[in-house]
N, CA, C and O atoms as CSV, one atom per row, in Angstrom:
chain,resi,resn,atom,element,x,y,z
A,1,MET,N,N,-6.513,18.167,-5.182
A,1,MET,CA,C,-6.212,16.818,-5.629
A,1,MET,C,C,-4.726,16.523,-5.508
A,1,MET,O,O,-4.344,15.396,-5.193
A,2,SER,N,N,-3.878,17.522,-5.754
A,2,SER,CA,C,-2.437,17.320,-5.683
A,2,SER,C,C,-2.010,16.914,-4.274
A,2,SER,O,O,-1.152,16.047,-4.110
A,3,GLY,N,N,-2.610,17.541,-3.255
A,3,GLY,CA,C,-2.289,17.180,-1.875
A,3,GLY,C,C,-2.665,15.748,-1.570
A,3,GLY,O,O,-1.928,15.044,-0.880
A,4,LYS,N,N,-3.819,15.305,-2.081
A,4,LYS,CA,C,-4.243,13.921,-1.873
A,4,LYS,C,C,-3.277,12.965,-2.547
A,4,LYS,O,O,-2.903,11.939,-1.977
A,5,LYS,N,N,-2.873,13.308,-3.769
A,5,LYS,CA,C,-1.966,12.441,-4.503
A,5,LYS,C,C,-0.629,12.345,-3.784
A,5,LYS,O,O,-0.063,11.258,-3.669
A,6,ASN,N,N,-0.119,13.475,-3.300
A,6,ASN,CA,C,1.158,13.459,-2.590
A,6,ASN,C,C,1.051,12.682,-1.283
A,6,ASN,O,O,1.970,11.948,-0.918
A,7,ALA,N,N,-0.063,12.841,-0.582
A,7,ALA,CA,C,-0.245,12.105,0.670
A,7,ALA,C,C,-0.338,10.606,0.400
A,7,ALA,O,O,0.237,9.804,1.136
A,8,LEU,N,N,-1.070,10.222,-0.664
A,8,LEU,CA,C,-1.180,8.810,-1.008
A,8,LEU,C,C,0.176,8.258,-1.425
A,8,LEU,O,O,0.528,7.137,-1.060
A,9,ARG,N,N,0.931,9.031,-2.179
A,9,ARG,CA,C,2.256,8.574,-2.594
A,9,ARG,C,C,3.148,8.381,-1.369
A,9,ARG,O,O,3.870,7.389,-1.268
A,10,LEU,N,N,3.093,9.329,-0.446
A,10,LEU,CA,C,3.867,9.204,0.784
A,10,LEU,C,C,3.483,7.928,1.520
A,10,LEU,O,O,4.347,7.198,2.005
A,11,LEU,N,N,2.194,7.667,1.599
A,11,LEU,CA,C,1.700,6.453,2.240
A,11,LEU,C,C,2.293,5.210,1.593
A,11,LEU,O,O,2.786,4.318,2.284
A,12,VAL,N,N,2.243,5.156,0.284
A,12,VAL,CA,C,2.737,3.985,-0.436
A,12,VAL,C,C,4.236,3.836,-0.271
A,12,VAL,O,O,4.730,2.740,-0.005
A,13,VAL,N,N,4.965,4.936,-0.427
A,13,VAL,CA,C,6.420,4.869,-0.304
A,13,VAL,C,C,6.807,4.412,1.087
A,13,VAL,O,O,7.689,3.568,1.245
A,14,MET,N,N,6.149,4.969,2.103
A,14,MET,CA,C,6.471,4.578,3.473
A,14,MET,C,C,6.123,3.122,3.725
A,14,MET,O,O,6.906,2.371,4.306
A,15,GLY,N,N,4.939,2.738,3.281
A,15,GLY,CA,C,4.459,1.392,3.581
A,15,GLY,C,C,5.079,0.292,2.767
A,15,GLY,O,O,5.397,-0.771,3.300
A,16,VAL,N,N,5.258,0.526,1.474
A,16,VAL,CA,C,5.739,-0.542,0.599
A,16,VAL,C,C,7.241,-0.519,0.456
A,16,VAL,O,O,7.899,-1.542,0.650
A,17,LEU,N,N,7.791,0.622,0.122
A,17,LEU,CA,C,9.232,0.674,-0.078
A,17,LEU,C,C,9.962,0.674,1.256
A,17,LEU,O,O,10.975,-0.004,1.426
A,18,GLY,N,N,9.436,1.441,2.192
A,18,GLY,CA,C,9.998,1.488,3.530
A,18,GLY,C,C,11.490,1.263,3.566
A,18,GLY,O,O,12.282,2.102,3.139
A,19,TRP,N,N,11.844,0.124,4.079
A,19,TRP,CA,C,13.256,-0.218,4.225
A,19,TRP,C,C,13.732,-1.169,3.140
A,19,TRP,O,O,14.866,-1.644,3.205
A,20,ALA,N,N,12.907,-1.459,2.150
A,20,ALA,CA,C,13.265,-2.456,1.142
A,20,ALA,C,C,14.536,-2.090,0.397
A,20,ALA,O,O,15.297,-2.975,0.006
A,21,GLY,N,N,14.776,-0.818,0.197
A,21,GLY,CA,C,15.981,-0.396,-0.516
A,21,GLY,C,C,17.261,-0.710,0.241
A,21,GLY,O,O,18.322,-0.844,-0.368
A,22,THR,N,N,17.174,-0.832,1.579
A,22,THR,CA,C,18.363,-1.095,2.374
A,22,THR,C,C,18.535,-2.576,2.701
A,22,THR,O,O,19.567,-2.974,3.243
A,23,ALA,N,N,17.546,-3.386,2.380
A,23,ALA,CA,C,17.635,-4.822,2.664
A,23,ALA,C,C,18.710,-5.452,1.790
A,23,ALA,O,O,18.890,-5.059,0.638
A,24,MET,N,N,19.405,-6.406,2.326
A,24,MET,CA,C,20.511,-7.023,1.610
A,24,MET,C,C,20.075,-8.180,0.723
A,24,MET,O,O,20.431,-8.226,-0.455
A,25,SER,N,N,19.328,-9.091,1.262
A,25,SER,CA,C,18.992,-10.296,0.506
A,25,SER,C,C,17.588,-10.184,-0.087
A,25,SER,O,O,16.757,-9.418,0.401
A,26,PRO,N,N,17.334,-10.957,-1.145
A,26,PRO,CA,C,15.980,-10.969,-1.708
A,26,PRO,C,C,14.928,-11.409,-0.683
A,26,PRO,O,O,13.800,-10.917,-0.702
A,27,GLU,N,N,15.296,-12.331,0.209
A,27,GLU,CA,C,14.356,-12.783,1.228
A,27,GLU,C,C,13.973,-11.635,2.153
A,27,GLU,O,O,12.811,-11.491,2.530
A,28,GLN,N,N,14.975,-10.809,2.519
A,28,GLN,CA,C,14.696,-9.653,3.369
A,28,GLN,C,C,13.800,-8.656,2.639
A,28,GLN,O,O,12.850,-8.131,3.220
A,29,LYS,N,N,14.098,-8.397,1.378
A,29,LYS,CA,C,13.287,-7.457,0.599
A,29,LYS,C,C,11.855,-7.951,0.480
A,29,LYS,O,O,10.908,-7.183,0.651
A,30,ARG,N,N,11.702,-9.228,0.188
A,30,ARG,CA,C,10.363,-9.802,0.039
A,30,ARG,C,C,9.594,-9.688,1.359
A,30,ARG,O,O,8.413,-9.338,1.364
A,31,GLU,N,N,10.258,-9.980,2.463
A,31,GLU,CA,C,9.618,-9.894,3.773
A,31,GLU,C,C,9.224,-8.454,4.104
A,31,GLU,O,O,8.137,-8.208,4.627
A,32,ILE,N,N,10.104,-7.510,3.801
A,32,ILE,CA,C,9.811,-6.098,4.068
A,32,ILE,C,C,8.634,-5.627,3.221
A,32,ILE,O,O,7.740,-4.945,3.721
A,33,LEU,N,N,8.633,-5.988,1.946
A,33,LEU,CA,C,7.515,-5.605,1.075
A,33,LEU,C,C,6.210,-6.232,1.551
A,33,LEU,O,O,5.175,-5.567,1.595
A,34,SER,N,N,6.263,-7.505,1.906
A,34,SER,CA,C,5.072,-8.196,2.388
A,34,SER,C,C,4.559,-7.560,3.679
A,34,SER,O,O,3.356,-7.357,3.840
A,35,THR,N,N,5.460,-7.252,4.583
A,35,THR,CA,C,5.078,-6.615,5.842
A,35,THR,C,C,4.485,-5.234,5.595
A,35,THR,O,O,3.508,-4.853,6.238
A,36,GLY,N,N,5.076,-4.478,4.658
A,36,GLY,CA,C,4.557,-3.152,4.337
A,36,GLY,C,C,3.158,-3.208,3.750
A,36,GLY,O,O,2.293,-2.414,4.120
A,37,LEU,N,N,2.933,-4.142,2.838
A,37,LEU,CA,C,1.599,-4.299,2.255
A,37,LEU,C,C,0.588,-4.708,3.321
A,37,LEU,O,O,-0.541,-4.217,3.334
A,38,SER,N,N,0.992,-5.605,4.208
A,38,SER,CA,C,0.099,-6.028,5.303
A,38,SER,C,C,-0.204,-4.879,6.252
A,38,SER,O,O,-1.338,-4.727,6.705
A,39,ALA,N,N,0.805,-4.071,6.553
A,39,ALA,CA,C,0.603,-2.928,7.452
A,39,ALA,C,C,-0.368,-1.925,6.840
A,39,ALA,O,O,-1.218,-1.374,7.538
A,40,MET,N,N,-0.242,-1.689,5.537
A,40,MET,CA,C,-1.167,-0.769,4.876
A,40,MET,C,C,-2.586,-1.325,4.909
A,40,MET,O,O,-3.542,-0.580,5.119
A,41,THR,N,N,-2.723,-2.630,4.704
A,41,THR,CA,C,-4.043,-3.255,4.741
A,41,THR,C,C,-4.662,-3.124,6.129
A,41,THR,O,O,-5.844,-2.807,6.258
A,42,ARG,N,N,-3.863,-3.369,7.168
A,42,ARG,CA,C,-4.370,-3.225,8.545
A,42,ARG,C,C,-4.745,-1.772,8.841
A,42,ARG,O,O,-5.756,-1.503,9.490
A,43,ALA,N,N,-3.919,-0.838,8.357
A,43,ALA,CA,C,-4.204,0.582,8.575
A,43,ALA,C,C,-5.517,0.971,7.899
A,43,ALA,O,O,-6.315,1.718,8.463
A,44,ILE,N,N,-5.733,0.463,6.697
A,44,ILE,CA,C,-6.982,0.754,5.983
A,44,ILE,C,C,-8.164,0.185,6.756
A,44,ILE,O,O,-9.201,0.840,6.857
A,45,ASP,N,N,-8.029,-1.025,7.305
A,45,ASP,CA,C,-9.097,-1.603,8.126
A,45,ASP,C,C,-9.437,-0.685,9.298
A,45,ASP,O,O,-10.608,-0.459,9.602
A,46,THR,N,N,-8.411,-0.164,9.944
A,46,THR,CA,C,-8.618,0.727,11.078
A,46,THR,C,C,-9.327,2.005,10.657
A,46,THR,O,O,-10.255,2.462,11.324
A,47,VAL,N,N,-8.882,2.572,9.551
A,47,VAL,CA,C,-9.472,3.825,9.073
A,47,VAL,C,C,-10.918,3.615,8.636
A,47,VAL,O,O,-11.763,4.483,8.851
A,48,LYS,N,N,-11.205,2.471,8.025
A,48,LYS,CA,C,-12.586,2.201,7.588
A,48,LYS,C,C,-13.550,2.224,8.770
A,48,LYS,O,O,-14.722,2.564,8.611
A,49,GLY,N,N,-13.059,1.862,9.952
A,49,GLY,CA,C,-13.902,1.854,11.140
A,49,GLY,C,C,-13.970,3.189,11.865
A,49,GLY,O,O,-14.711,3.328,12.838
A,50,ALA,N,N,-13.206,4.171,11.400
A,50,ALA,CA,C,-13.192,5.478,12.058
A,50,ALA,C,C,-14.500,6.225,11.804
A,50,ALA,O,O,-15.078,6.120,10.723
A,51,PRO,N,N,-14.964,6.976,12.798
A,51,PRO,CA,C,-16.231,7.689,12.645
A,51,PRO,C,C,-16.221,8.763,11.555
A,51,PRO,O,O,-17.279,9.093,11.019
A,52,LEU,N,N,-15.072,9.308,11.218
A,52,LEU,CA,C,-14.991,10.346,10.183
A,52,LEU,C,C,-15.037,9.784,8.771
A,52,LEU,O,O,-15.177,10.541,7.811
A,53,THR,N,N,-14.921,8.479,8.631
A,53,THR,CA,C,-14.884,7.854,7.317
A,53,THR,C,C,-16.299,7.739,6.760
A,53,THR,O,O,-17.183,7.155,7.386
A,54,THR,N,N,-16.495,8.305,5.573
A,54,THR,CA,C,-17.811,8.249,4.933
A,54,THR,C,C,-17.987,6.907,4.223
A,54,THR,O,O,-17.029,6.158,4.033
A,55,GLU,N,N,-19.222,6.623,3.839
A,55,GLU,CA,C,-19.497,5.382,3.102
A,55,GLU,C,C,-18.747,5.380,1.767
A,55,GLU,O,O,-18.237,4.346,1.335
A,56,GLN,N,N,-18.686,6.544,1.120
A,56,GLN,CA,C,-17.951,6.651,-0.142
A,56,GLN,C,C,-16.464,6.366,0.083
A,56,GLN,O,O,-15.831,5.673,-0.714
A,57,ASP,N,N,-15.910,6.908,1.176
A,57,ASP,CA,C,-14.516,6.629,1.511
A,57,ASP,C,C,-14.306,5.131,1.734
A,57,ASP,O,O,-13.312,4.566,1.277
A,58,ARG,N,N,-15.241,4.491,2.434
A,58,ARG,CA,C,-15.123,3.043,2.692
A,58,ARG,C,C,-15.116,2.253,1.391
A,58,ARG,O,O,-14.359,1.294,1.246
A,59,THR,N,N,-15.952,2.653,0.455
A,59,THR,CA,C,-15.999,1.974,-0.843
A,59,THR,C,C,-14.661,2.103,-1.546
A,59,THR,O,O,-14.132,1.126,-2.077
A,60,HIS,N,N,-14.115,3.310,-1.549
A,60,HIS,CA,C,-12.817,3.529,-2.195
A,60,HIS,C,C,-11.698,2.799,-1.458
A,60,HIS,O,O,-10.788,2.251,-2.080
A,61,LEU,N,N,-11.773,2.798,-0.144
A,61,LEU,CA,C,-10.762,2.087,0.639
A,61,LEU,C,C,-10.837,0.587,0.400
A,61,LEU,O,O,-9.805,-0.082,0.365
A,62,ASN,N,N,-12.040,0.047,0.235
A,62,ASN,CA,C,-12.182,-1.376,-0.080
A,62,ASN,C,C,-11.503,-1.704,-1.404
A,62,ASN,O,O,-10.840,-2.732,-1.534
A,63,ARG,N,N,-11.672,-0.827,-2.378
A,63,ARG,CA,C,-11.034,-1.035,-3.684
A,63,ARG,C,C,-9.503,-0.960,-3.550
A,63,ARG,O,O,-8.779,-1.773,-4.125
A,64,LEU,N,N,-9.033,0.018,-2.791
A,64,LEU,CA,C,-7.598,0.159,-2.561
A,64,LEU,C,C,-7.054,-1.070,-1.838
A,64,LEU,O,O,-5.969,-1.558,-2.154
A,65,GLN,N,N,-7.811,-1.558,-0.876
A,65,GLN,CA,C,-7.400,-2.738,-0.124
A,65,GLN,C,C,-7.341,-3.979,-1.015
A,65,GLN,O,O,-6.437,-4.803,-0.877
A,66,ALA,N,N,-8.294,-4.111,-1.918
A,66,ALA,CA,C,-8.279,-5.236,-2.857
A,66,ALA,C,C,-7.054,-5.164,-3.763
A,66,ALA,O,O,-6.444,-6.188,-4.068
A,67,ASP,N,N,-6.694,-3.959,-4.191
A,67,ASP,CA,C,-5.486,-3.780,-5.005
A,67,ASP,C,C,-4.241,-4.170,-4.224
A,67,ASP,O,O,-3.340,-4.810,-4.767
A,68,LEU,N,N,-4.187,-3.789,-2.958
A,68,LEU,CA,C,-3.044,-4.158,-2.117
A,68,LEU,C,C,-2.957,-5.674,-1.950
A,68,LEU,O,O,-1.863,-6.239,-1.955
A,69,GLN,N,N,-4.111,-6.334,-1.801
A,69,GLN,CA,C,-4.115,-7.791,-1.666
A,69,GLN,C,C,-3.602,-8.461,-2.929
A,69,GLN,O,O,-2.870,-9.449,-2.868
A,70,GLU,N,N,-3.997,-7.912,-4.081
A,70,GLU,CA,C,-3.479,-8.445,-5.351
A,70,GLU,C,C,-1.967,-8.322,-5.423
A,70,GLU,O,O,-1.280,-9.249,-5.851
A,71,LYS,N,N,-1.452,-7.171,-5.004
A,71,LYS,CA,C,-0.002,-6.963,-5.022
A,71,LYS,C,C,0.687,-7.951,-4.085
A,71,LYS,O,O,1.742,-8.495,-4.411
A,72,SER,N,N,0.096,-8.176,-2.942
A,72,SER,CA,C,0.653,-9.128,-1.983
A,72,SER,C,C,0.638,-10.544,-2.555
A,72,SER,O,O,1.611,-11.286,-2.419
A,73,ASP,N,N,-0.471,-10.912,-3.194
A,73,ASP,CA,C,-0.573,-12.235,-3.818
A,73,ASP,C,C,0.475,-12.398,-4.914
A,73,ASP,O,O,1.090,-13.456,-5.045
A,74,GLU,N,N,0.670,-11.352,-5.692
A,74,GLU,CA,C,1.668,-11.400,-6.762
A,74,GLU,C,C,3.072,-11.519,-6.180
A,74,GLU,O,O,3.893,-12.285,-6.683
A,75,LEU,N,N,3.345,-10.767,-5.128
A,75,LEU,CA,C,4.655,-10.818,-4.480
A,75,LEU,C,C,4.976,-12.227,-4.011
A,75,LEU,O,O,6.097,-12.707,-4.181
A,76,MET,N,N,3.982,-12.889,-3.417
A,76,MET,CA,C,4.209,-14.206,-2.833
A,76,MET,C,C,3.908,-15.365,-3.785
A,76,MET,O,O,4.243,-16.512,-3.489
A,77,GLY,N,N,3.269,-15.066,-4.939
A,77,GLY,CA,C,2.973,-16.121,-5.901
A,77,GLY,C,C,1.826,-17.021,-5.483
A,77,GLY,O,O,1.910,-18.241,-5.621
A,78,VAL,N,N,0.755,-16.430,-4.973
A,78,VAL,CA,C,-0.422,-17.206,-4.559
A,78,VAL,C,C,-1.653,-16.722,-5.318
A,78,VAL,O,O,-1.622,-15.691,-5.989
A,79,ASN,N,N,-2.735,-17.487,-5.200
A,79,ASN,CA,C,-4.026,-17.143,-5.828
A,79,ASN,C,C,-3.906,-16.900,-7.328
A,79,ASN,O,O,-4.481,-15.952,-7.863
A,80,GLY,N,N,-3.153,-17.766,-7.997
A,80,GLY,CA,C,-3.053,-17.702,-9.452
A,80,GLY,C,C,-1.980,-16.791,-9.994
A,80,GLY,O,O,-1.832,-16.689,-11.212
A,81,PHE,N,N,-1.224,-16.125,-9.144
A,81,PHE,CA,C,-0.155,-15.239,-9.590
A,81,PHE,C,C,1.183,-15.967,-9.578
A,81,PHE,O,O,1.434,-16.820,-8.727
A,82,ASP,N,N,2.042,-15.615,-10.540
A,82,ASP,CA,C,3.418,-16.081,-10.505
A,82,ASP,C,C,4.182,-15.235,-9.493
A,82,ASP,O,O,4.003,-14.019,-9.426
A,83,ARG,N,N,5.025,-15.881,-8.716
A,83,ARG,CA,C,5.821,-15.175,-7.703
A,83,ARG,C,C,6.794,-14.211,-8.378
A,83,ARG,O,O,7.419,-14.549,-9.383
A,84,VAL,N,N,6.916,-13.019,-7.821
A,84,VAL,CA,C,7.854,-12.031,-8.344
A,84,VAL,C,C,9.266,-12.590,-8.154
A,84,VAL,O,O,9.652,-12.935,-7.037
A,85,PRO,N,N,10.047,-12.680,-9.256
A,85,PRO,CA,C,11.415,-13.195,-9.128
A,85,PRO,C,C,12.263,-12.304,-8.220
A,85,PRO,O,O,12.059,-11.092,-8.153
A,86,ASP,N,N,13.208,-12.920,-7.528
A,86,ASP,CA,C,14.069,-12.184,-6.597
A,86,ASP,C,C,14.754,-10.994,-7.250
A,86,ASP,O,O,14.876,-9.932,-6.639
A,87,ASN,N,N,15.201,-11.166,-8.490
A,87,ASN,CA,C,15.954,-10.096,-9.143
A,87,ASN,C,C,15.054,-8.963,-9.645
A,87,ASN,O,O,15.544,-7.987,-10.212
A,88,GLN,N,N,13.740,-9.091,-9.438
A,88,GLN,CA,C,12.814,-8.043,-9.874
A,88,GLN,C,C,12.066,-7.378,-8.712
A,88,GLN,O,O,11.086,-6.665,-8.928
A,89,LEU,N,N,12.523,-7.611,-7.502
A,89,LEU,CA,C,11.823,-7.052,-6.339
A,89,LEU,C,C,11.885,-5.532,-6.300
A,89,LEU,O,O,10.892,-4.890,-5.958
A,90,ASN,N,N,13.029,-4.938,-6.644
A,90,ASN,CA,C,13.119,-3.471,-6.663
A,90,ASN,C,C,12.171,-2.903,-7.712
A,90,ASN,O,O,11.473,-1.922,-7.457
A,91,ALA,N,N,12.146,-3.517,-8.888
A,91,ALA,CA,C,11.250,-3.061,-9.952
A,91,ALA,C,C,9.790,-3.250,-9.524
A,91,ALA,O,O,8.939,-2.421,-9.845
A,92,PHE,N,N,9.502,-4.333,-8.804
A,92,PHE,CA,C,8.138,-4.572,-8.335
A,92,PHE,C,C,7.701,-3.485,-7.361
A,92,PHE,O,O,6.573,-2.997,-7.442
A,93,SER,N,N,8.584,-3.102,-6.442
A,93,SER,CA,C,8.212,-2.062,-5.479
A,93,SER,C,C,7.957,-0.731,-6.201
A,93,SER,O,O,7.057,0.016,-5.821
A,94,THR,N,N,8.738,-0.441,-7.225
A,94,THR,CA,C,8.504,0.764,-8.033
A,94,THR,C,C,7.168,0.660,-8.753
A,94,THR,O,O,6.417,1.632,-8.827
A,95,TYR,N,N,6.879,-0.516,-9.281
A,95,TYR,CA,C,5.611,-0.760,-9.964
A,95,TYR,C,C,4.429,-0.530,-9.026
A,95,TYR,O,O,3.424,0.057,-9.427
A,96,VAL,N,N,4.545,-0.988,-7.786
A,96,VAL,CA,C,3.463,-0.816,-6.813
A,96,VAL,C,C,3.213,0.669,-6.582
A,96,VAL,O,O,2.064,1.111,-6.554
A,97,VAL,N,N,4.284,1.438,-6.418
A,97,VAL,CA,C,4.133,2.884,-6.207
A,97,VAL,C,C,3.460,3.522,-7.416
A,97,VAL,O,O,2.524,4.307,-7.261
A,98,GLN,N,N,3.926,3.193,-8.614
A,98,GLN,CA,C,3.346,3.774,-9.827
A,98,GLN,C,C,1.885,3.366,-9.993
A,98,GLN,O,O,1.056,4.179,-10.400
A,99,ASP,N,N,1.572,2.124,-9.683
A,99,ASP,CA,C,0.201,1.657,-9.800
A,99,ASP,C,C,-0.711,2.383,-8.814
A,99,ASP,O,O,-1.845,2.726,-9.149
A,100,MET,N,N,-0.216,2.618,-7.601
A,100,MET,CA,C,-1.002,3.337,-6.610
A,100,MET,C,C,-1.210,4.795,-7.036
A,100,MET,O,O,-2.262,5.380,-6.781
A,101,GLU,N,N,-0.202,5.367,-7.680
A,101,GLU,CA,C,-0.363,6.733,-8.178
A,101,GLU,C,C,-1.435,6.775,-9.262
A,101,GLU,O,O,-2.227,7.716,-9.307
A,102,GLN,N,N,-1.471,5.773,-10.131
A,102,GLN,CA,C,-2.497,5.705,-11.160
A,102,GLN,C,C,-3.869,5.497,-10.533
A,102,GLN,O,O,-4.858,6.076,-10.984
A,103,ALA,N,N,-3.926,4.679,-9.503
A,103,ALA,CA,C,-5.201,4.429,-8.831
A,103,ALA,C,C,-5.754,5.712,-8.241
A,103,ALA,O,O,-6.969,5.896,-8.158
A,104,ASP,N,N,-4.850,6.606,-7.829
A,104,ASP,CA,C,-5.279,7.862,-7.237
A,104,ASP,C,C,-6.090,8.702,-8.226
A,104,ASP,O,O,-6.879,9.552,-7.813
A,105,LYS,N,N,-5.902,8.473,-9.511
A,105,LYS,CA,C,-6.663,9.220,-10.506
A,105,LYS,C,C,-8.113,8.758,-10.556
A,105,LYS,O,O,-8.997,9.528,-10.932
A,106,THR,N,N,-8.363,7.518,-10.184
A,106,THR,CA,C,-9.719,6.990,-10.240
A,106,THR,C,C,-10.333,6.806,-8.858
A,106,THR,O,O,-11.555,6.746,-8.724
A,107,ILE,N,N,-9.500,6.717,-7.841
A,107,ILE,CA,C,-9.999,6.548,-6.481
A,107,ILE,C,C,-9.702,7.817,-5.707
A,107,ILE,O,O,-8.539,8.175,-5.523
A,108,THR,N,N,-10.729,8.490,-5.260
A,108,THR,CA,C,-10.557,9.710,-4.498
A,108,THR,C,C,-10.875,9.419,-3.049
A,108,THR,O,O,-12.020,9.140,-2.692
A,109,VAL,N,N,-9.860,9.487,-2.229
A,109,VAL,CA,C,-10.023,9.276,-0.803
A,109,VAL,C,C,-9.801,10.632,-0.144
A,109,VAL,O,O,-8.860,11.346,-0.492
A,110,SER,N,N,-10.655,10.988,0.798
A,110,SER,CA,C,-10.519,12.297,1.422
A,110,SER,C,C,-9.166,12.422,2.104
A,110,SER,O,O,-8.591,11.440,2.574
A,111,LEU,N,N,-8.680,13.637,2.145
A,111,LEU,CA,C,-7.373,13.903,2.730
A,111,LEU,C,C,-7.326,13.473,4.191
A,111,LEU,O,O,-6.296,12.983,4.654
A,112,VAL,N,N,-8.406,13.647,4.911
A,112,VAL,CA,C,-8.449,13.239,6.315
A,112,VAL,C,C,-8.200,11.739,6.442
A,112,VAL,O,O,-7.447,11.302,7.312
A,113,VAL,N,N,-8.833,10.953,5.572
A,113,VAL,CA,C,-8.673,9.501,5.622
A,113,VAL,C,C,-7.239,9.117,5.280
A,113,VAL,O,O,-6.651,8.261,5.940
A,114,VAL,N,N,-6.676,9.744,4.257
A,114,VAL,CA,C,-5.294,9.447,3.872
A,114,VAL,C,C,-4.350,9.778,5.021
A,114,VAL,O,O,-3.445,9.001,5.325
A,115,LEU,N,N,-4.553,10.914,5.651
A,115,LEU,CA,C,-3.698,11.286,6.776
A,115,LEU,C,C,-3.851,10.321,7.940
A,115,LEU,O,O,-2.869,10.014,8.616
A,116,LEU,N,N,-5.058,9.840,8.187
A,116,LEU,CA,C,-5.254,8.832,9.226
A,116,LEU,C,C,-4.466,7.560,8.913
A,116,LEU,O,O,-3.855,6.968,9.802
A,117,ILE,N,N,-4.482,7.148,7.651
A,117,ILE,CA,C,-3.737,5.954,7.251
A,117,ILE,C,C,-2.246,6.169,7.492
A,117,ILE,O,O,-1.574,5.292,8.035
A,118,VAL,N,N,-1.726,7.327,7.092
A,118,VAL,CA,C,-0.299,7.618,7.276
A,118,VAL,C,C,0.055,7.592,8.752
A,118,VAL,O,O,1.071,7.010,9.133
A,119,ILE,N,N,-0.760,8.208,9.583
A,119,ILE,CA,C,-0.489,8.239,11.023
A,119,ILE,C,C,-0.493,6.832,11.601
A,119,ILE,O,O,0.374,6.493,12.406
A,120,ILE,N,N,-1.456,6.009,11.201
A,120,ILE,CA,C,-1.530,4.639,11.718
A,120,ILE,C,C,-0.313,3.838,11.296
A,120,ILE,O,O,0.236,3.075,12.090
A,121,ILE,N,N,0.119,4.006,10.032
A,121,ILE,CA,C,1.303,3.270,9.582
A,121,ILE,C,C,2.537,3.709,10.368
A,121,ILE,O,O,3.380,2.880,10.710
A,122,ILE,N,N,2.646,4.992,10.653
A,122,ILE,CA,C,3.780,5.479,11.440
A,122,ILE,C,C,3.744,4.856,12.832
A,122,ILE,O,O,4.782,4.462,13.363
A,123,LEU,N,N,2.564,4.765,13.419
A,123,LEU,CA,C,2.443,4.185,14.746
A,123,LEU,C,C,2.717,2.676,14.750
A,123,LEU,O,O,3.270,2.144,15.712
A,124,ILE,N,N,2.325,1.993,13.666
A,124,ILE,CA,C,2.567,0.546,13.556
A,124,ILE,C,C,4.059,0.270,13.443
A,124,ILE,O,O,4.573,-0.671,14.049
A,125,ALA,N,N,4.755,1.098,12.660
A,125,ALA,CA,C,6.186,0.885,12.416
A,125,ALA,C,C,6.978,1.179,13.622
A,125,ALA,O,O,8.202,1.054,13.601
């Protein structure tokens, strides 16, 4: 389980935080976070279609994808969410990582699937 958690954390850090820490303006940070969340969502779509992905993995990935969409909606202030204020973007990215770590306790995705997601995100970037 520890390997899965570390792989998922790596995925989140790479995808969400990515370059956000080096961005200068709030607009750049917001764009980087939004792009990272979108890239993770696309990677999950790709992995869900992979032949090695089980039905149980797809169910868990769907839940993870829904969580990512909520984070994206919150970041941008759509679908009933208040937009994350510019001065809280760093805290929001930390929150996303922590939330994904908590999700890992209830969502078990096979290590193969997590590694596929990481590889796809690396290739997308």
